[in-house]
C-alpha positions as CSV (number, residue, x, y, z in Angstrom):
1,X,0.0,0.0,0.0
2,X,1.2,3.5,-0.8
3,X,2.5,5.5,2.2
4,X,0.2,8.3,1.0
5,X,-3.6,8.1,0.5
6,X,-4.3,5.0,-1.6
7,X,-5.1,5.5,-5.2
8,X,-7.3,3.6,-7.6
9,X,-4.1,2.0,-9.0
10,X,-3.4,0.7,-5.6
11,X,-6.9,-0.8,-5.5
12,X,-6.5,-2.5,-8.9
13,X,-3.2,-3.9,-7.9
14,X,-4.6,-5.2,-4.6
15,X,-7.7,-6.7,-6.3
16,X,-5.5,-8.1,-9.1
17,X,-7.6,-6.6,-11.8
18,X,-7.0,-4.0,-14.6
19,X,-7.2,-0.3,-13.7
20,X,-10.1,0.1,-16.1
21,X,-12.1,-2.7,-14.2
22,X,-11.4,-0.9,-10.8
23,X,-12.6,2.4,-12.4
24,X,-15.8,0.7,-13.5
25,X,-16.5,-0.6,-10.0
26,X,-17.3,3.1,-9.1
27,X,-18.3,4.7,-12.4
28,X,-20.3,1.9,-14.0
29,X,-20.7,-1.1,-11.7
30,X,-23.4,-2.8,-13.8
31,X,-20.8,-3.7,-16.4
32,X,-18.9,-5.8,-14.0
33,X,-19.6,-9.4,-12.9
34,X,-20.9,-9.3,-9.2
35,X,-17.9,-11.3,-7.9
36,X,-15.5,-9.0,-9.7
37,X,-17.3,-5.9,-8.3
38,X,-17.2,-7.3,-4.8
39,X,-13.5,-8.1,-5.1
40,X,-12.7,-4.5,-6.1
41,X,-14.9,-3.0,-3.4
42,X,-13.4,-5.2,-0.8
43,X,-9.9,-4.2,-1.8
44,X,-10.9,-0.5,-1.7
45,X,-12.3,-1.1,1.8
46,X,-9.3,-2.8,3.0
47,X,-7.0,-0.1,1.7
48,X,-9.2,2.8,2.9
49,X,-9.6,4.1,-0.7
50,X,-12.2,6.9,-1.1
51,X,-13.3,7.8,-4.6
52,X,-14.1,11.3,-5.6
53,X,-17.6,12.4,-4.9
54,X,-19.8,12.3,-8.0
55,X,-21.3,15.4,-9.6
56,X,-24.7,16.4,-8.2
57,X,-26.3,15.5,-11.6
58,X,-24.8,12.0,-11.5
59,X,-25.8,11.4,-7.8
60,X,-29.3,12.4,-8.4
61,X,-29.7,10.6,-11.8
62,X,-31.3,7.4,-10.2
63,X,-33.6,9.3,-7.7
64,X,-36.8,8.3,-9.5
65,X,-39.2,5.9,-7.8
66,X,-37.3,2.9,-6.4
67,X,-38.0,-0.2,-4.4
68,X,-35.9,-1.5,-1.5
69,X,-36.5,-4.9,0.0
70,X,-35.8,-5.3,3.7
71,X,-35.2,-8.9,4.8
72,X,-35.5,-9.8,8.5
73,X,-35.5,-13.1,10.4
74,X,-38.6,-12.6,12.5
75,X,-41.0,-9.6,12.2
76,X,-42.8,-10.8,15.3
77,X,-39.7,-9.8,17.4
78,X,-40.3,-6.2,18.3
79,X,-36.6,-5.3,17.7
80,X,-37.0,-6.1,14.0
81,X,-40.3,-4.3,13.9
82,X,-38.5,-1.1,15.1
83,X,-35.9,-1.6,12.5
84,X,-38.4,-2.0,9.7
85,X,-40.4,1.0,10.9
86,X,-37.3,3.2,10.9
87,X,-36.3,2.0,7.4
88,X,-39.6,2.8,5.9
89,X,-39.7,6.3,7.4
90,X,-36.1,7.0,6.3
91,X,-36.8,7.4,2.6
92,X,-40.4,8.8,2.4
93,X,-39.3,12.1,1.0
94,X,-37.2,10.4,-1.7
95,X,-40.1,8.5,-3.2
96,X,-38.6,5.2,-2.3
97,X,-40.9,2.2,-1.5
98,X,-39.7,-0.2,1.2
99,X,-41.0,-3.8,1.1
100,X,-40.7,-6.4,3.8
101,X,-39.8,-10.1,3.7
102,X,-39.5,-12.4,6.8
103,X,-37.4,-15.5,6.6
104,X,-38.7,-17.0,9.8
105,X,-35.0,-17.9,10.8
106,X,-35.0,-20.4,7.9
107,X,-31.8,-20.3,5.7
108,X,-33.6,-22.1,2.9
109,X,-36.4,-19.5,2.9
110,X,-33.8,-16.7,3.1
111,X,-32.0,-18.2,0.1
112,X,-35.3,-18.3,-1.9
113,X,-36.4,-14.8,-1.0
114,X,-33.1,-13.3,-1.9
115,X,-33.0,-15.1,-5.3
116,X,-36.5,-13.7,-6.1
117,X,-36.1,-10.2,-4.6
118,X,-32.8,-9.4,-6.4
119,X,-34.8,-9.2,-9.7
120,X,-37.7,-7.4,-8.2
121,X,-36.0,-4.6,-6.0
122,X,-33.5,-2.0,-6.8
123,X,-31.6,-2.7,-3.5
124,X,-31.6,-5.1,-0.5
125,X,-31.2,-4.6,3.2
126,X,-30.5,-8.0,4.8
127,X,-30.8,-7.8,8.5
128,X,-29.3,-10.7,10.8
129,X,-28.9,-13.1,7.9
130,X,-28.8,-16.8,8.7
131,X,-26.8,-17.6,5.6
132,X,-23.0,-17.0,5.4
133,X,-22.2,-13.4,4.3
134,X,-20.5,-14.6,1.1
135,X,-23.5,-16.5,0.0
136,X,-25.8,-13.6,0.8
137,X,-23.8,-11.4,-1.5
138,X,-23.6,-14.0,-4.2
139,X,-27.4,-14.3,-4.1
140,X,-27.8,-10.5,-4.3
141,X,-25.8,-10.6,-7.5
142,X,-25.6,-7.1,-9.1
143,X,-28.3,-5.7,-6.9
144,X,-26.8,-3.4,-4.3
145,X,-27.0,-4.7,-0.7
146,X,-26.4,-3.5,2.9
147,X,-26.0,-6.2,5.7
148,X,-27.1,-5.4,9.2
149,X,-25.7,-7.3,12.2
150,X,-23.3,-9.2,10.0
151,X,-19.7,-8.0,9.2
152,X,-18.0,-8.7,5.9
153,X,-16.0,-6.9,3.2
154,X,-17.2,-5.8,-0.2
155,X,-20.5,-4.2,0.9
156,X,-21.8,-1.7,3.5
157,X,-22.5,-3.1,6.9
158,X,-24.3,-1.7,9.9
159,X,-23.5,-3.3,13.3
160,X,-25.0,-2.9,16.8
161,X,-21.7,-3.3,18.7
162,X,-22.5,-5.4,21.7
163,X,-19.1,-5.2,23.3
164,X,-19.6,-2.2,25.4
165,X,-23.1,-3.0,26.5
166,X,-21.9,-6.5,27.5
167,X,-19.0,-5.1,29.4
168,X,-21.4,-3.0,31.4
169,X,-23.7,-5.9,32.0
170,X,-20.9,-8.2,33.3
171,X,-19.4,-5.4,35.5
172,X,-22.9,-4.7,36.9
173,X,-23.5,-8.4,37.9
174,X,-19.9,-8.6,39.4
175,X,-20.5,-5.5,41.4
176,X,-23.8,-7.1,42.8
177,X,-21.7,-10.1,44.1
178,X,-22.4,-12.6,41.4
179,X,-19.7,-15.1,40.8
180,X,-21.2,-17.6,38.4
181,X,-22.8,-16.6,35.2
182,X,-24.8,-18.5,32.7
183,X,-25.3,-17.5,29.0
184,X,-28.1,-18.7,26.8
185,X,-27.1,-18.2,23.0
186,X,-29.4,-18.1,20.1
187,X,-29.7,-20.3,17.1
188,X,-26.8,-22.0,15.3
189,X,-27.0,-19.8,12.2
190,X,-27.0,-16.5,14.1
191,X,-23.7,-14.6,13.6
192,X,-24.6,-12.1,16.4
193,X,-25.3,-15.0,18.8
194,X,-21.8,-16.5,18.3
195,X,-20.3,-13.0,18.6
196,X,-22.2,-12.2,21.9
197,X,-21.2,-15.6,23.4
198,X,-17.5,-14.8,22.7
199,X,-18.0,-11.3,24.3
200,X,-19.7,-12.7,27.4
201,X,-16.9,-15.2,28.0
202,X,-14.2,-12.5,27.4
203,X,-15.8,-9.9,29.8
204,X,-16.5,-12.5,32.4
205,X,-12.9,-13.7,32.3
206,X,-11.7,-10.0,32.6
207,X,-13.5,-9.6,36.0
208,X,-13.0,-13.1,37.3
209,X,-16.6,-14.6,36.8
210,X,-17.2,-18.2,35.9
211,X,-19.4,-18.8,32.8
212,X,-21.6,-21.7,31.9
213,X,-22.4,-21.4,28.2
214,X,-25.7,-23.4,27.8
215,X,-27.1,-25.0,24.7
216,X,-28.6,-23.0,21.8
217,X,-32.2,-22.2,21.9
218,X,-34.7,-20.5,19.6
219,X,-34.6,-16.8,19.9
220,X,-38.2,-16.6,21.4
221,X,-40.0,-16.5,24.7
222,X,-40.5,-20.3,24.3
223,X,-36.7,-20.8,23.8
224,X,-35.9,-18.9,27.0
225,X,-38.6,-20.8,29.0
226,X,-37.0,-24.1,27.8
227,X,-33.5,-22.8,28.9
228,X,-34.7,-21.9,32.4
229,X,-34.2,-25.3,34.0
230,X,-30.7,-25.5,32.6
231,X,-29.9,-22.1,33.9
232,X,-30.9,-23.1,37.4
233,X,-29.1,-26.4,37.2
234,X,-25.9,-24.7,36.2
235,X,-25.5,-23.2,39.7
236,X,-25.3,-19.6,38.1
237,X,-26.9,-16.8,40.2
238,X,-27.2,-14.7,37.1
239,X,-27.9,-15.2,33.3
240,X,-27.5,-13.1,30.2
241,X,-29.6,-14.3,27.3
242,X,-29.1,-13.7,23.6
243,X,-32.1,-11.3,23.3
244,X,-34.9,-9.9,25.5
245,X,-37.6,-12.5,24.4
246,X,-35.4,-15.3,25.6
247,X,-34.8,-13.3,28.9
248,X,-38.5,-13.0,29.5
249,X,-38.9,-16.7,28.8
250,X,-36.2,-17.5,31.5
251,X,-38.1,-15.4,34.0
252,X,-41.3,-17.2,33.2
253,X,-39.6,-20.6,33.4
254,X,-37.8,-19.8,36.6
255,X,-41.0,-18.6,38.2
256,X,-42.7,-22.0,37.2
257,X,-39.9,-23.8,38.9
258,X,-40.3,-21.7,42.2
259,X,-37.2,-19.5,41.6
260,X,-37.7,-15.9,42.3
261,X,-36.2,-13.1,40.0
262,X,-34.1,-11.2,41.1
263,X,-33.9,-12.5,44.7
264,X,-32.5,-16.0,43.6
265,X,-31.6,-15.4,39.9
266,X,-30.7,-12.1,38.1
267,X,-31.7,-12.0,34.5
268,X,-30.2,-9.7,31.7
269,X,-31.5,-9.5,28.0
270,X,-30.3,-7.8,24.9
271,X,-32.3,-5.4,22.7
272,X,-34.4,-3.4,25.3
273,X,-37.6,-3.9,23.4
274,X,-40.6,-2.0,24.7
275,X,-41.9,-5.0,26.6
276,X,-38.7,-5.0,28.8
277,X,-39.8,-1.9,30.7
278,X,-43.4,-3.2,31.5
279,X,-42.4,-6.8,32.4
280,X,-42.7,-8.1,36.0
281,X,-40.1,-7.6,37.2
282,X,-39.0,-4.9,34.6
283,X,-36.1,-6.5,32.6
284,X,-32.6,-5.2,32.8
285,X,-31.4,-5.1,29.2
286,X,-28.7,-3.9,26.8
287,X,-30.3,-1.3,24.7
288,X,-29.6,-1.8,20.9
289,X,-30.3,1.1,18.6
290,X,-32.1,-0.9,15.8
291,X,-34.2,2.1,14.8
292,X,-31.0,3.9,14.1
293,X,-29.7,0.9,12.2
294,X,-32.8,0.9,10.0
295,X,-32.3,4.5,9.0
296,X,-28.6,4.2,8.3
297,X,-28.9,1.0,6.3
298,X,-31.5,2.5,4.0
299,X,-29.6,5.7,3.6
300,X,-26.5,3.8,2.7
301,X,-28.4,1.7,0.2
302,X,-30.0,4.7,-1.4
303,X,-26.5,6.1,-2.4
304,X,-25.7,2.9,-4.3
305,X,-29.2,2.6,-6.0
306,X,-28.8,6.3,-7.0
307,X,-25.4,5.5,-8.7
308,X,-23.3,7.1,-6.0
309,X,-21.0,4.1,-5.6
310,X,-18.6,4.5,-2.6
311,X,-16.1,2.4,-0.9
312,X,-18.0,0.0,1.5
313,X,-18.2,1.1,5.2
314,X,-18.8,-0.7,8.4
315,X,-20.8,1.6,10.8
316,X,-20.9,0.5,14.4
317,X,-23.5,1.7,16.7
318,X,-23.0,1.7,20.5
319,X,-25.1,-0.2,23.0
320,X,-25.9,0.7,26.6
321,X,-27.0,-1.3,29.7
322,X,-30.4,-0.2,31.1
323,X,-30.8,-1.4,34.7
324,X,-34.2,-2.4,36.0
325,X,-35.7,-4.8,38.5
326,X,-34.6,-8.3,37.1
327,X,-31.1,-7.9,38.5
328,X,-30.2,-7.6,42.2
329,X,-27.6,-8.7,44.7
330,X,-26.4,-12.2,44.5
331,X,-28.2,-14.4,47.0
332,X,-26.5,-15.3,50.2
333,X,-24.3,-18.3,49.8
334,X,-24.2,-18.1,46.1
335,X,-20.4,-17.9,46.1
336,X,-20.2,-21.0,48.2
337,X,-22.7,-22.9,45.9
338,X,-20.7,-21.8,42.8
339,X,-17.5,-23.2,44.3
340,X,-19.2,-26.5,45.2
341,X,-20.7,-26.7,41.7
342,X,-17.2,-26.1,40.2
343,X,-15.6,-28.7,42.5
344,X,-18.4,-31.3,41.6
345,X,-17.9,-30.8,37.9
346,X,-14.1,-30.9,38.2
347,X,-14.3,-34.2,40.1
348,X,-16.6,-35.6,37.4
349,X,-14.6,-34.2,34.5
350,X,-10.9,-33.7,35.7
351,X,-9.9,-32.7,32.2
352,X,-11.8,-29.4,32.8
353,X,-10.1,-26.8,34.8
354,X,-11.9,-24.9,37.4
355,X,-12.5,-21.2,36.8
356,X,-12.8,-21.7,33.0
357,X,-16.1,-21.7,31.1
358,X,-17.9,-24.9,30.2
359,X,-20.2,-25.5,27.3
360,X,-23.2,-27.7,26.8
361,X,-24.1,-28.7,23.3
362,X,-27.8,-29.6,22.6
363,X,-29.7,-30.0,19.4
364,X,-31.4,-26.9,18.2
365,X,-35.2,-27.2,18.6
366,X,-37.1,-27.8,15.4
């Protein structure tokens, strides 16, 4: 890479294409094969190349009526409802229609929808995809796409960065005296679930908490309810779930088993959906700005649809812990129970070292 600002020549060399090909990626992307276009854009993104801004007449050339398809995994989850509503409202003055598609967490359904929508829409916003990012972009073909809650190169991405919110949550639980933490992840195909599990383990290790990573569950209230018995059996006095719906399910399941929240079990969710504040007890949650993500993703896509091709960007949005009634001081004797639980597991499984996380693998519910 040049010691000065990277040039288009640097991009062409990095992408191993002709300079004219690299130029077309920004001036006339429709003439390139989709895989070649993504290769050039990924190279530009890696090098930090910024093309010159187009003339106003060029940037506005495509601003007639356009259609953007927004693909989400579950419109019944309020967090995706907020995302879609913000996406629809973002482009009203620009005469841009937003249509919605729900994959129901099904990779095959997602594949079929993307294959159909790429020929019907001018652009695609794919939120929390279940398919690998490379396959999503291949399915989108030449149709411009923005990925939300999935990071890759070669296209714009909008991420709700969970790291800071999870750091706050783990520090909050540690300050309340909790020493053993359970985490309930989401489904196998969820990139954000795997990312959040890694962050929970890292943040817990940083403050000296033990972590029990439980089996995957559906990202619903029912999934959280099914996980409640495992949370209690783990010996943890606190749990962080993949999302708020699962956290509400854990509270329901714990109550059915005679375990009080937060007196005997503290529960933290992620998303801060409207139901979190009115639950009983009100749910402590990590607020995720999905409405902001909806606005930004459609705005980013509008540039590409209008012919304003830019180097792909990754926009990271902050998250923030909101403390409510579902978390409280660790119950008396929880540290001793945690130590006893660890000693018992170590005796049964001497290959596992105390103080490190353990993980249970279960089949994902059908």
